[in-house]
Every structure is written in structure tokens, then in C-alpha cells.
C-alpha positions in Angstrom: -9.8 79.1 90.9 -11.6 79.8 87.7 -15.3 79.3 87.5 -16.5 76.4 85.3 -19.1 77.1 82.8 -21.8 74.5 82.7 -24.9 74.0 80.6 -27.6 71.4 80.1 -30.0 71.2 77.3 -33.2 70.3 79.3 -35.5 70.2 76.3 -34.9 70.4 72.4 -37.7 72.4 70.9 -36.9 72.8 67.2 -34.2 73.1 64.5 -34.7 76.4 62.7 -32.1 75.9 60.0 -30.7 72.6 58.6 -27.1 71.7 59.5 -24.7 74.0 57.5 -21.5 72.9 55.8 -19.6 73.2 59.0 -22.0 70.8 60.8 -23.8 73.4 62.9 -27.5 73.7 63.4 -29.6 76.7 64.5 -31.9 75.4 67.3 -34.4 76.6 69.9 -33.9 74.7 73.2 -34.6 75.0 76.8 -31.2 75.3 78.5 -30.1 75.5 82.0 -26.8 77.5 82.5 -24.8 76.9 85.7 -27.7 75.1 87.3 -30.1 78.0 87.0 -33.7 78.0 85.9 -33.9 76.8 82.3 -34.4 79.6 79.6 -35.4 79.5 76.0 -32.2 79.7 74.0 -31.8 80.3 70.2 -28.3 79.8 68.8 -26.2 77.5 66.5 -24.8 74.2 68.1 -22.2 71.7 66.8 -23.6 68.2 66.1 -22.3 66.9 69.5 -23.9 69.9 71.4 -20.5 70.5 73.0 -19.9 74.0 71.4 -22.2 76.8 70.8 -22.2 80.1 68.9 -23.4 83.5 70.2 -27.2 83.5 70.6 -30.1 84.8 72.5 -31.5 83.6 75.8 -34.8 84.6 77.4 -37.1 83.5 80.1 -40.2 81.5 79.3 -42.4 84.5 80.0 -40.3 86.7 77.6 -40.6 84.1 75.0 -44.4 84.0 75.3 -44.6 87.7 75.0 -42.3 87.6 71.9 -44.5 85.0 70.3 -47.6 87.2 70.9 -45.8 90.3 69.5 -44.6 88.4 66.4 -48.1 87.0 65.8 -49.5 90.5 65.7 -46.7 92.0 63.7 -46.6 89.4 61.1 -50.4 89.4 60.6 -50.5 93.1 59.8 
């Protein structure tokens, strides 16, 4: 029996890019995959949030570190 892939957008955080000509939007969300602890997720989604592109997923702690590093790097 094949494993079913499940996801739930727990919280929408921001849209980083407006919807493109194909109806997809780059978003930052808090997403739970297969019932696991939600993670910060950056990727493109279709308008119904039923399909997703490749993206990046990180823990909340990793996201906080990244925000700190970007703040330092972009203010140099």
C-alpha cells in the first residue's frame, strides 16, 4: 500500500510574489507535512493550494537564525 502524502497550511504568513500568469503565488507559510510539527515553508502554490512547486522548508528555529543572518548581511 502506497503512503499518502498529506499537508496542512497551519498559518499563512506572507505572499512574496504576486500571482504569476499561471495563477501561482510564492508564499511563506507554516505547513505541517504528514501530521508532523509545522515548519516554515517557502514555495509557489496554485490558487486552490492543492498543488505546490519545489521549495524550501525549515524549522521555526532555523528560520529565526536565517532572519538574524540576513539582517546582518543586508545591513553591511
